[in-house]
VEXDREN-2710 file (C-alpha; in Angstrom, 1 decimal):
% VEXDREN-2710
k/r/px/py/pz
1/MET/-5.4/2.5/-43.3
2/LEU/-2.0/2.5/-45.2
3/ASP/-3.8/4.3/-48.1
4/GLY/-2.1/2.2/-50.5
5/ASP/1.6/2.6/-48.8
6/ALA/3.5/-0.8/-47.7
7/ILE/5.4/-1.6/-44.7
8/ALA/8.9/-2.4/-45.2
9/LEU/9.7/-5.7/-43.2
10/LEU/13.1/-7.2/-42.8
11/ASP/13.2/-10.7/-41.7
12/VAL/16.9/-11.9/-40.6
13/GLY/16.5/-15.6/-40.8
14/ALA/14.1/-15.9/-43.3
15/SER/13.7/-19.7/-43.7
16/GLY/11.1/-19.7/-40.7
17/GLY/8.3/-18.0/-42.6
18/ILE/6.8/-15.1/-41.5
19/ILE/5.1/-14.0/-38.4
20/PRO/1.8/-15.5/-37.9
21/ARG/0.2/-11.9/-36.8
22/TRP/1.9/-10.3/-39.9
23/HIS/0.5/-13.1/-42.4
24/PRO/-3.4/-11.6/-42.9
25/PHE/-1.2/-8.1/-43.7
26/ARG/0.8/-9.6/-46.3
27/GLU/-0.6/-7.5/-49.0
28/ASP/0.3/-4.3/-47.5
29/ILE/3.9/-5.8/-46.4
30/ALA/7.2/-5.1/-49.0
31/PHE/9.3/-8.1/-47.4
32/THR/12.8/-8.5/-47.6
33/GLY/14.1/-11.3/-46.2
34/ILE/17.8/-12.3/-45.5
35/GLU/18.8/-16.2/-45.6
36/PRO/21.8/-17.8/-45.6
37/ASP/20.9/-21.3/-46.3
38/GLU/20.7/-21.9/-49.7
39/ARG/18.6/-24.9/-49.4
40/SER/15.9/-22.9/-48.6
41/ILE/16.0/-20.0/-50.5
42/PRO/14.0/-21.7/-53.6
43/GLU/11.3/-22.9/-51.4
44/LEU/10.5/-19.3/-50.4
45/LEU/10.7/-17.6/-53.4
46/ASN/8.4/-20.1/-55.1
47/SER/6.3/-20.5/-51.8
48/PRO/2.2/-19.4/-52.5
49/ASP/3.1/-16.6/-49.7
50/ALA/5.9/-14.8/-51.8
51/ARG/3.1/-14.3/-54.6
52/VAL/1.1/-12.4/-52.1
53/PHE/3.3/-9.8/-50.6
54/ARG/3.1/-6.1/-52.3
55/SER/7.0/-7.0/-53.1
56/TYR/9.2/-10.0/-51.9
57/GLU/12.7/-10.4/-52.1
58/ILE/15.2/-13.1/-50.6
59/ILE/18.9/-11.7/-50.1
60/PRO/21.3/-14.8/-50.2
61/ALA/23.7/-14.3/-47.4
62/ALA/24.5/-14.0/-43.5
63/ALA/24.1/-11.3/-41.3
64/TRP/26.4/-10.3/-38.5
65/SER/28.0/-7.5/-36.9
66/SER/30.8/-7.4/-39.0
67/SER/32.3/-8.8/-42.3
68/GLY/34.4/-11.5/-42.7
69/PRO/34.5/-14.9/-42.1
70/LEU/32.4/-16.6/-38.8
71/GLY/32.7/-19.8/-37.4
72/ILE/28.9/-22.0/-37.4
73/SER/28.6/-24.8/-35.0
74/PHE/26.4/-27.9/-36.7
75/THR/23.7/-29.5/-34.3
76/ARG/21.9/-32.7/-34.2
77/LYS/18.7/-30.4/-34.8
78/PRO/19.6/-28.0/-37.7
79/MET/17.4/-25.4/-36.1
80/CYS/19.7/-25.5/-32.8
81/SER/23.2/-24.6/-35.0
82/SER/24.6/-21.1/-34.0
83/HIS/27.9/-19.5/-33.8
84/PHE/28.0/-19.9/-30.3
85/THR/28.8/-23.2/-28.4
86/PRO/25.7/-24.8/-27.0
87/ASN/26.4/-25.0/-23.3
88/LEU/25.8/-28.5/-22.6
89/PRO/25.9/-28.2/-18.3
90/PHE/22.8/-26.1/-18.5
91/LEU/21.3/-28.0/-21.6
92/SER/21.5/-31.4/-20.4
93/ARG/19.1/-30.3/-16.8
94/PHE/16.0/-30.2/-19.6
95/PRO/14.8/-33.4/-21.6
96/ASP/16.3/-34.0/-25.1
97/ALA/19.3/-32.0/-24.6
98/ALA/21.3/-34.3/-27.3
99/ARG/19.4/-32.5/-30.1
100/PHE/22.1/-29.6/-29.2
101/ASP/25.3/-32.3/-30.3
102/VAL/27.8/-30.2/-32.5
103/VAL/27.9/-33.0/-35.5
104/GLY/29.8/-30.6/-37.9
105/SER/31.2/-27.1/-38.0
106/THR/32.3/-24.6/-41.0
107/GLN/32.8/-21.1/-41.8
108/ILE/30.7/-18.9/-43.7
109/GLU/30.8/-15.4/-45.4
110/CYS/29.3/-12.8/-43.4
111/ARG/27.7/-9.0/-43.6
112/THR/26.2/-6.4/-41.8
113/VAL/22.7/-5.6/-42.7
114/ASP/23.6/-2.1/-43.2
115/ASP/25.7/-3.6/-45.9
116/LEU/23.3/-5.5/-47.2
117/LEU/20.8/-2.9/-47.9
118/ALA/23.4/-0.3/-49.0
119/ASN/22.5/-0.7/-52.8
120/THR/18.9/-1.7/-52.2
121/GLY/17.6/1.8/-51.6
122/LYS/15.2/0.4/-48.9
123/GLN/14.1/1.8/-45.9
124/VAL/12.9/-0.6/-42.9
125/ASP/10.4/-0.2/-41.2
126/PHE/10.0/-2.9/-39.0
127/VAL/12.6/-5.9/-38.1
128/LYS/11.9/-9.8/-37.4
129/LEU/15.4/-11.7/-35.8
130/ASP/15.5/-15.4/-35.0
131/LEU/19.2/-16.2/-35.2
132/GLU/19.7/-18.7/-32.2
133/GLY/21.3/-16.3/-29.7
134/GLY/23.3/-14.1/-33.0
135/GLU/20.6/-11.5/-33.0
136/LEU/22.6/-8.8/-30.7
137/ALA/25.6/-9.2/-33.1
138/VAL/23.1/-8.8/-36.2
139/LEU/21.6/-5.3/-34.7
140/GLU/25.5/-4.2/-33.9
141/GLY/25.7/-4.7/-38.0
142/ALA/22.5/-2.6/-38.5
143/THR/22.7/0.8/-36.9
144/GLY/21.7/2.5/-39.6
145/THR/19.4/0.2/-40.7
146/LEU/18.1/0.9/-37.0
147/ASP/17.8/4.8/-37.4
148/THR/14.9/4.5/-39.4
149/CYS/13.1/1.3/-37.9
150/ILE/9.7/1.7/-36.0
151/GLY/9.7/-1.4/-34.3
152/LEU/11.5/-4.9/-34.1
153/HIS/10.2/-8.6/-32.5
154/VAL/13.0/-10.2/-31.6
155/GLU/13.4/-14.0/-29.8
156/VAL/15.6/-13.2/-26.6
157/CYS/17.1/-15.5/-24.2
158/PHE/16.8/-15.4/-20.2
159/GLN/19.1/-18.6/-19.8
160/ALA/22.5/-19.3/-21.8
161/LEU/21.8/-22.1/-23.9
162/ARG/25.4/-21.4/-25.4
163/GLU/28.2/-20.2/-24.1
164/ASN/28.9/-16.4/-23.9
165/GLN/25.8/-15.4/-25.9
166/PRO/23.7/-11.9/-25.0
167/LEU/20.9/-12.3/-23.4
168/PHE/17.7/-10.3/-23.1
169/GLY/19.2/-7.5/-20.9
170/ASP/21.9/-6.9/-23.3
171/ILE/19.7/-6.6/-26.3
172/ALA/17.1/-4.5/-24.4
173/ARG/20.0/-2.3/-23.2
174/PHE/21.8/-2.1/-27.0
175/LEU/17.9/-1.3/-28.4
176/HIS/17.2/1.2/-25.5
177/GLU/20.3/3.6/-26.4
178/ARG/18.9/3.7/-29.9
179/GLY/15.4/5.0/-29.3
180/LEU/13.9/1.6/-29.4
181/GLU/11.9/0.8/-26.0
182/PHE/10.7/-3.0/-24.7
183/MET/7.2/-3.4/-24.5
184/ASP/6.2/-6.5/-23.6
185/PHE/7.1/-10.0/-24.4
186/VAL/4.2/-11.4/-27.0
187/ALA/5.8/-15.4/-26.2
188/LEU/7.2/-17.0/-23.0
189/ILE/9.0/-20.4/-23.8
190/ARG/9.4/-22.5/-20.0
191/TRP/11.2/-25.9/-19.8
192/GLY/10.7/-28.3/-17.1
193/ARG/13.1/-30.9/-15.8
194/ASP/10.4/-33.3/-17.2
195/SER/9.0/-31.8/-20.2
196/LEU/9.6/-28.9/-23.0
197/ASP/6.3/-27.5/-22.5
198/GLY/4.0/-27.2/-19.7
199/PRO/5.5/-24.6/-16.2
200/GLY/8.7/-24.4/-15.6
201/GLN/11.8/-22.2/-16.0
202/ALA/11.7/-19.2/-18.2
203/ILE/14.2/-20.0/-21.4
204/PHE/13.6/-17.6/-23.8
205/GLY/10.6/-15.4/-25.4
206/ASP/9.5/-13.0/-28.4
207/ALA/9.9/-9.6/-27.3
208/LEU/8.5/-6.2/-28.7
209/PHE/10.9/-3.3/-29.2
210/LEU/8.6/0.1/-30.8
211/ARG/9.6/3.7/-30.9
212/GLY/7.4/5.1/-28.1
213/PRO/4.7/7.4/-30.3
214/GLU/6.1/11.1/-27.8
215/SER/9.8/10.4/-29.0
216/LEU/8.5/9.1/-32.6
217/MET/7.1/13.2/-32.7
218/VAL/10.0/14.7/-31.0
219/LEU/11.8/13.0/-34.0
220/ALA/9.8/14.7/-36.4
221/ASN/10.9/16.9/-39.0
222/GLY/10.4/16.9/-42.6
223/GLU/12.7/13.9/-43.5
224/PHE/11.6/11.5/-40.6
225/MET/7.8/11.7/-39.7
226/THR/5.9/11.6/-42.9
227/ALA/2.5/10.8/-43.6
228/ARG/3.6/7.7/-44.9
229/ARG/5.4/6.9/-41.7
230/ALA/2.4/7.9/-39.5
231/ARG/0.4/5.5/-41.4
232/VAL/3.1/2.7/-40.9
233/TYR/3.4/3.4/-37.2
234/LEU/-0.6/3.0/-36.5
235/ALA/-0.5/0.0/-38.8
236/ILE/2.2/-1.7/-36.7
237/LEU/0.4/-0.7/-33.4
238/THR/-2.6/-2.2/-34.7
239/ILE/-1.0/-5.6/-35.9
240/TYR/0.4/-6.1/-32.7
241/GLU/-2.5/-4.6/-30.7
242/ARG/-0.9/-1.6/-28.7
243/TYR/-4.1/0.4/-29.1
244/ASP/-3.5/2.7/-26.3
245/LEU/0.1/3.8/-27.9
246/ALA/-2.3/4.1/-31.4
247/LEU/-4.4/6.4/-29.5
248/LYS/-1.9/8.6/-28.0
249/PHE/-0.1/8.9/-31.6
250/ILE/-3.2/10.3/-32.9
251/ASP/-3.5/12.5/-30.2
252/LEU/-0.4/13.9/-30.9
253/LEU/-0.8/13.8/-34.4
254/ARG/-3.8/16.3/-33.9
255/ALA/-1.4/18.5/-31.7
256/HIS/1.5/19.0/-33.8
257/GLY/-0.7/19.4/-37.1
258/GLY/0.6/18.7/-40.7
259/VAL/1.6/15.1/-40.8
260/LEU/-1.6/13.9/-41.7
261/SER/-5.1/15.8/-42.8
262/ALA/-7.5/16.5/-40.2
263/ASP/-10.0/13.9/-42.2
264/ASP/-7.3/11.3/-42.2
265/ILE/-6.8/11.7/-38.5
266/GLU/-10.1/11.5/-37.8
267/ARG/-10.8/8.2/-39.9
268/PHE/-7.5/6.5/-38.3
269/SER/-8.9/7.3/-35.0
270/SER/-12.7/5.6/-35.8
271/ILE/-10.4/2.6/-36.6
272/VAL/-8.5/2.2/-34.0
273/SER/-10.8/2.8/-31.5
274/ARG/-13.2/0.1/-33.1
275/ARG/-10.0/-2.7/-33.1
276/ARG/-9.6/-1.5/-29.7
277/ALA/-12.9/-2.1/-28.2
278/ARG/-13.0/-5.6/-29.6
279/PHE/-9.6/-6.3/-28.1
280/TRP/-11.2/-5.1/-24.7
281/ARG/-14.1/-7.4/-25.2
282/ARG/-11.3/-10.7/-25.5
283/PHE/-9.4/-8.8/-22.9
284/ARG/-11.9/-8.8/-20.5
285/PHE/-13.2/-12.2/-21.1
286/ALA/-9.6/-13.4/-20.7
287/SER/-9.2/-11.0/-17.3
288/MET/-12.5/-13.1/-16.3
289/LEU/-11.1/-16.0/-16.8
290/GLY/-7.6/-15.7/-15.4
291/ARG/-9.3/-14.5/-11.7
292/SER/-11.2/-17.6/-11.9
293/PHE/-8.2/-19.5/-12.4
294/SER/-6.4/-17.8/-9.6
295/ARG/-9.3/-18.3/-7.4
296/LEU/-9.1/-22.4/-7.9
297/ALA/-5.5/-22.8/-8.3
298/GLY/-5.0/-20.4/-5.4
299/GLN/-3.4/-17.3/-4.3
300/ASN/0.2/-17.9/-5.4
301/TYR/-0.8/-17.7/-9.2
302/SER/-1.9/-15.0/-11.1
303/PHE/-2.8/-15.0/-15.0
304/HIS/-0.8/-13.0/-17.7
305/TYR/-2.1/-11.8/-21.0
306/LEU/0.3/-12.2/-23.8
307/TYR/-0.3/-10.4/-27.2
END
């Protein structure tokens, strides 16, 4: 589908590894990671995965809304460390709240994403963010990067796990103002009072934001909409199985003319249609299971298909 082009993927907070759904497409990804933890960088650079990507680079830095020092609180569980102070009255309602106990603090030097990428000449197609409450701050320092960005995969919180941290609505509003629409949740995590898995209160999730096909075409001009950009957009929609958007975009490409050849458009239409047919078989099967579950569980329950 990409015809030799590569998707420019920016991963802010790269130590957790690439999103699993992107893993099969590594050969078509030009990967740039921003990672502040120097201990993680050698492992990332020497990993077998790094050699599979079209290109692979780690920028050793911390990103934030502005350049300068930033206070960080280290928690008992390292992955819970954040600039924001843990909201212990809320966290104490759930099991294992001690993992959020602050065991130390320091200051680190931060730079904005726009500054970090300014001298690289990189144009970012897609951004992944998972920063323990710092997602909005990083986005505020990446407005130039967002101008050319097609989509984002962002961890968002629905509850304040940390004091004064931005929540899902804040992030969705910020991105909407920049033409990036909330499309769906691709993961939802609930905590119960007695268990951190299973049913409970919705705490956080992974949200998918994309430029809609209509807005992407409105922005199309000699610089913005190119054959490469059209291919990358279709590839991203395929990776996230958003086939309704892909087919709409193909229709717009037909009507707009001049971006892709007629042969390319028909080829992409065939690829998307075949993949959509396979997806719908899975979706209908899952829906059938969901209806069966609802009949067994009762009228107070419904089935949600996350993809």
